[in-house]
C-alpha positions as CSV (number, residue, x, y, z in Angstrom):
1,M,165.2,88.8,-37.4
2,F,163.2,87.2,-34.5
3,N,165.7,88.5,-32.0
4,Y,165.4,92.0,-33.3
5,Y,161.7,92.0,-32.5
6,F,162.5,91.8,-28.8
7,D,165.8,93.7,-28.6
8,E,164.7,97.4,-28.4
9,A,168.4,98.5,-28.3
10,R,169.1,97.3,-31.8
11,D,168.9,99.7,-34.8
12,G,166.5,97.5,-36.7
13,H,164.1,96.9,-33.8
14,A,161.4,99.4,-34.9
15,D,161.5,98.3,-38.5
16,T,161.3,94.6,-37.5
17,V,158.2,95.2,-35.3
18,M,156.6,97.2,-38.1
19,L,157.2,94.3,-40.5
20,F,155.8,91.8,-38.1
21,D,152.7,94.0,-37.6
22,E,152.2,94.2,-41.3
23,I,152.5,90.4,-41.5
24,K,149.9,90.0,-38.7
25,A,147.6,92.4,-40.6
26,G,147.8,90.2,-43.7
27,K,149.8,92.6,-45.8
28,Y,152.4,89.9,-46.5
29,D,152.6,86.1,-46.4
30,A,155.5,85.2,-44.2
31,Y,157.7,82.1,-44.2
32,T,160.5,80.8,-42.2
33,S,162.2,77.5,-42.3
34,V,162.9,74.5,-40.1
35,Y,166.5,75.7,-40.1
36,A,165.5,79.0,-38.6
37,T,163.3,77.3,-36.0
38,D,166.3,75.0,-35.1
39,E,168.3,78.0,-34.4
40,L,165.6,79.6,-32.3
41,L,165.4,76.5,-30.2
42,Q,169.1,77.0,-29.3
43,A,168.3,80.3,-27.5
44,D,168.0,80.5,-23.8
45,E,164.6,80.9,-22.1
46,P,162.5,83.0,-22.0
47,K,163.8,84.4,-25.2
48,R,163.4,81.0,-27.0
49,S,159.7,80.7,-26.2
50,D,159.1,84.4,-27.1
51,M,160.7,84.0,-30.5
52,V,159.0,80.7,-31.3
53,A,155.7,82.2,-30.3
54,L,156.1,84.9,-33.0
55,I,155.7,82.1,-35.6
56,S,152.3,81.1,-34.5
57,H,151.1,84.6,-33.5
58,H,151.9,85.9,-36.9
59,N,150.8,82.8,-38.9
60,I,154.3,82.3,-40.3
61,I,154.6,79.2,-42.3
62,V,157.5,76.9,-41.5
63,L,159.1,75.4,-44.7
64,P,160.7,72.0,-44.5
65,G,164.1,71.2,-45.8
66,D,164.8,68.5,-48.4
67,E,167.5,67.1,-50.7
68,E,167.2,69.9,-53.1
69,V,167.7,72.5,-50.4
70,D,170.8,70.6,-49.2
71,R,172.1,70.4,-52.7
72,L,171.7,74.1,-53.4
73,S,173.2,75.0,-50.0
74,G,176.2,72.9,-50.8
75,I,176.7,74.8,-54.1
76,Y,176.6,78.1,-52.2
77,I,179.3,76.8,-49.8
78,N,181.4,75.2,-52.5
79,E,181.4,78.3,-54.6
80,G,182.4,80.6,-51.7
81,V,179.2,82.4,-51.3
82,V,178.8,81.4,-47.6
83,P,181.6,79.8,-45.5
84,A,181.1,76.1,-44.6
85,S,181.1,77.2,-40.9
86,K,177.9,79.2,-41.6
87,R,175.9,76.3,-43.2
88,F,172.7,77.5,-41.6
89,D,173.0,80.8,-43.5
90,S,173.3,78.9,-46.8
91,L,170.3,76.8,-45.9
92,H,168.2,79.9,-45.2
93,I,168.9,81.1,-48.7
94,S,168.5,77.8,-50.4
95,V,165.1,76.9,-48.7
96,A,163.8,80.3,-49.8
97,T,165.1,79.9,-53.3
98,V,163.7,76.3,-53.7
99,S,160.4,77.5,-52.3
100,Y,160.2,80.3,-54.9
101,L,159.9,83.0,-52.3
102,D,160.4,86.6,-53.4
103,Y,162.4,88.0,-50.5
104,I,164.7,87.0,-47.6
105,F,164.9,89.5,-44.8
106,S,168.0,89.4,-42.7
107,F,170.2,91.6,-40.5
108,D,173.1,89.2,-41.1
109,F,175.3,91.6,-42.9
110,K,178.3,89.3,-42.6
111,H,177.1,86.3,-44.6
112,I,173.6,86.8,-46.0
113,N,172.7,90.5,-46.6
114,R,175.8,91.6,-48.4
115,I,176.7,92.4,-52.0
116,K,178.7,89.3,-52.7
117,T,175.9,87.0,-51.5
118,K,173.3,88.9,-53.4
119,Q,175.2,88.7,-56.6
120,M,176.5,85.2,-56.3
121,T,173.2,83.6,-55.3
122,S,171.5,85.3,-58.2
123,I,174.0,83.9,-60.6
124,I,173.9,80.4,-59.1
125,N,170.1,80.4,-58.8
126,V,169.7,81.2,-62.5
127,R,172.3,78.7,-63.5
128,E,170.6,76.0,-61.4
129,G,167.1,76.8,-62.9
130,Y,165.8,79.0,-60.2
131,R,165.1,82.7,-60.2
132,P,167.1,85.3,-58.3
133,I,165.9,86.1,-54.8
134,T,166.0,89.6,-53.2
135,I,167.9,89.8,-50.0
136,A,167.1,92.9,-47.8
137,S,166.7,94.1,-44.3
138,P,163.3,95.0,-42.8
139,S,164.4,98.7,-43.0
140,E,164.3,98.4,-46.8
141,V,160.6,97.4,-47.0
């Protein structure tokens, strides 16, 4: 999502900026994870600094990972929800689940924001003692 904020050519750009504006205005509490920041740090400059700055400018809380996040991520991978090659995607979902967040916003329609992932993570989460999490795009807010 961070890259959509700066990429005016993307379909979700306006909705992403609107969501970030609402976060800044205090309408929503926003979170990201150490896994997301690790990905942001792999971007080239100046995009890297711009995306990382969104976190502090919008008071977004960065959630840490832990053994439970890794365990749940492994279940998502082992049960075919997310391919092993896309482990960061499973970590994004598991850190949000373990942190009892309500929503994950993503434009990743290949591995995160798709019917299979939404259904399977709900089933696994309930089985593992967590509640289902809603996965959506900023356009759906």
